[in-house]
C-alpha positions in Angstrom: 42.0 3.8 -63.2 41.6 0.5 -61.9 36.9 -0.7 -62.7 36.4 -3.4 -59.9 34.5 -5.7 -62.3 31.9 -7.8 -60.6 33.6 -11.5 -60.9 37.2 -12.4 -60.7 38.9 -16.5 -60.5 40.7 -15.5 -57.2 39.3 -15.0 -53.7 41.5 -12.4 -52.8 40.9 -10.0 -55.4 37.4 -9.9 -54.7 38.6 -9.2 -50.8 41.2 -6.9 -51.6 37.9 -5.2 -53.9 35.0 -5.2 -51.1 38.2 -4.1 -48.9 38.5 -1.2 -51.5 34.9 -0.7 -52.0 33.7 -0.4 -48.4 36.5 -0.8 -46.2 38.8 2.4 -46.5 40.9 -0.6 -48.3 41.4 -2.1 -44.3 41.7 -5.7 -43.2 38.4 -7.3 -42.7 38.4 -7.1 -39.2 37.5 -10.7 -37.7 37.3 -14.4 -39.9 35.4 -16.9 -37.9 36.1 -19.7 -40.2 40.0 -18.7 -40.8 41.0 -22.3 -41.9 44.5 -22.0 -43.0 44.4 -18.4 -44.5 44.6 -19.5 -47.8 42.7 -15.7 -48.8 45.4 -14.2 -46.7 48.5 -15.4 -48.4 48.7 -11.9 -50.0 46.2 -9.9 -48.6 46.1 -8.6 -44.7 45.4 -10.9 -42.2 42.3 -9.9 -39.7 43.0 -9.1 -36.7 41.3 -11.4 -34.9 40.8 -15.6 -36.4 38.5 -18.0 -35.2 38.3 -21.8 -36.4 36.0 -24.9 -35.1 39.5 -27.3 -36.2 42.4 -24.2 -35.7 45.4 -25.3 -38.0 47.8 -22.7 -37.2 48.6 -21.4 -33.9 47.7 -17.4 -34.3 43.8 -19.2 -34.6 41.4 -19.4 -31.8 38.9 -22.3 -31.0 36.3 -20.6 -30.9 32.2 -21.2 -33.5 31.2 -18.6 -35.3 28.2 -19.0 -33.4 29.6 -18.4 -30.3 32.4 -15.9 -30.5 34.2 -13.8 -27.7 33.1 -10.3 -28.6 31.3 -7.7 -26.9 28.4 -6.3 -28.5 28.2 -3.8 -31.8 31.8 -3.8 -31.3 33.4 -5.3 -34.7 33.6 -3.5 -37.8 34.1 -6.4 -40.2 33.7 -10.1 -41.5 35.3 -12.4 -43.3 32.6 -15.8 -43.5 33.2 -18.5 -45.8 31.0 -21.3 -44.1 30.8 -24.4 -45.1 28.0 -25.7 -47.5 28.3 -29.4 -48.4 25.7 -31.8 -47.1 26.3 -35.4 -45.8 24.2 -37.0 -48.3 25.4 -38.7 -52.3 29.1 -38.9 -52.6 30.0 -36.9 -49.4 28.9 -39.9 -47.1 32.1 -40.8 -47.2 35.6 -40.3 -46.0 37.3 -39.8 -49.3 35.4 -36.4 -49.9 38.1 -34.0 -49.5 36.3 -30.5 -48.6 34.5 -33.4 -46.3 37.0 -33.5 -44.3 38.4 -30.7 -44.2 36.0 -28.2 -43.8 33.1 -30.4 -42.2 29.3 -31.9 -43.7 25.8 -31.2 -42.4 23.7 -34.5 -42.8 21.1 -32.5 -43.9 20.5 -29.4 -45.9 18.3 -27.9 -43.1 21.0 -28.2 -40.2 22.9 -26.2 -42.5 20.7 -24.0 -43.0 19.6 -23.9 -39.1 24.0 -23.0 -38.5 23.5 -20.6 -40.9 20.9 -18.7 -38.9 22.8 -18.8 -36.2 26.1 -18.2 -37.3 23.9 -14.5 -38.3 22.6 -14.4 -35.8 25.9 -13.6 -34.0 27.1 -11.1 -36.6 23.8 -9.0 -36.5 24.9 -9.0 -31.8 29.4 -8.5 -32.4 29.1 -5.6 -35.6 28.9 -1.9 -35.0 25.9 -0.5 -36.7 26.8 -0.1 -40.6 29.5 -2.7 -40.0 30.1 -5.3 -43.2 30.0 -8.6 -43.4 31.3 -10.3 -47.0 30.3 -14.0 -46.8 31.1 -16.7 -49.4 28.4 -19.0 -50.2 27.4 -21.9 -53.6 24.1 -23.6 -54.3 24.4 -27.3 -54.3 22.8 -30.2 -55.9 21.9 -33.3 -54.1 21.7 -37.2 -55.2 18.4 -37.8 -56.6 18.7 -35.0 -58.1 17.3 -31.7 -55.8 19.1 -28.3 -56.8 19.9 -26.1 -53.9 20.2 -23.1 -54.3 21.4 -21.8 -51.2 22.6 -18.3 -52.2 18.9 -17.6 -52.2 18.5 -18.4 -48.9 21.6 -17.0 -47.7 20.2 -14.0 -48.5 16.8 -14.2 -46.8 18.8 -15.2 -43.5 21.3 -12.4 -43.2 17.5 -9.7 -43.8 15.8 -11.5 -41.1 19.1 -10.8 -39.4 18.9 -6.6 -40.1 20.9 -6.6 -43.1 21.1 -5.4 -46.5 23.0 -6.5 -49.8 25.0 -3.2 -50.7 27.0 -5.3 -53.5 27.5 -8.8 -54.8 30.5 -10.4 -56.6 30.7 -13.9 -58.9 34.1 -16.6 -58.4 35.2 -18.2 -61.4 36.7 -21.5 -61.1 38.4 -22.8 -64.8 38.8 -26.3 -62.6 36.1 -28.2 -60.5 36.4 -31.5 -59.0 33.4 -34.8 -60.2 32.9 -37.8 -61.2 32.8 -37.9 -65.6 31.5 -41.2 -65.2 28.3 -40.5 -63.4 26.1 -39.3 -65.5 25.0 -35.2 -65.3 21.8 -34.5 -64.5 22.5 -31.0 -63.7 24.4 -28.5 -65.1 28.7 -28.3 -63.6 28.3 -25.3 -60.7 31.7 -23.9 -61.6 30.7 -20.3 -59.7 29.8 -19.4 -56.1 29.0 -16.1 -54.6 30.4 -13.0 -52.1 27.5 -11.7 -51.1 28.7 -7.8 -49.5 26.3 -7.3 -46.5 25.8 -4.3 -44.2 24.0 -4.1 -41.2 21.3 -2.3 -40.4 20.4 -2.4 -37.0 20.8 -4.3 -34.3 17.9 -6.4 -32.5 16.2 -9.3 -30.6 15.8 -12.4 -33.5 14.0 -15.0 -32.7 14.4 -18.2 -34.3 11.8 -19.1 -37.2 12.9 -20.5 -40.4 11.2 -23.4 -41.8 12.5 -25.6 -44.6 10.3 -27.7 -46.7 
């Protein structure tokens, strides 16, 4: 019998493992940040695909904070949101990820977007629905560590979700400037949380960033 491990070097393998364990090998029903669909080259695409900047004809324009679905109508969501913050080297148009996926000016803006998305997921998911959420820790200049995976956990919990699993995505290579002095460990990993919706509820938007 195949052993499903908690780590991988491949996003698609992790999503397949999540599907195997929690979706009875079914595809995710919705992806609100579809981008170019690289996750689905060897994996069944979701029924509903959205992006704020659609790159494919089959993808509809919509934001993860406001999706065109009825309450309690979706079984599962795959969510790979942007995580970049707009200071340091990310200010310039030379940052490929910033240009392609978007960027937030301040960390609190990023968390506000995450909270708004989680509130929307709480609305459209059925009770017991599955949310796979990719996240990555981030360091800014001057050196400030943003342990984003901790805040994602708190936001999801606040919005009625329970964490039922965690996968680690490892990277063999990451882009960085070797000429800059290193002040913290290079991040060669990110996370895929698996959340289950415990309850649909009215969520009050109270979130304070220190």
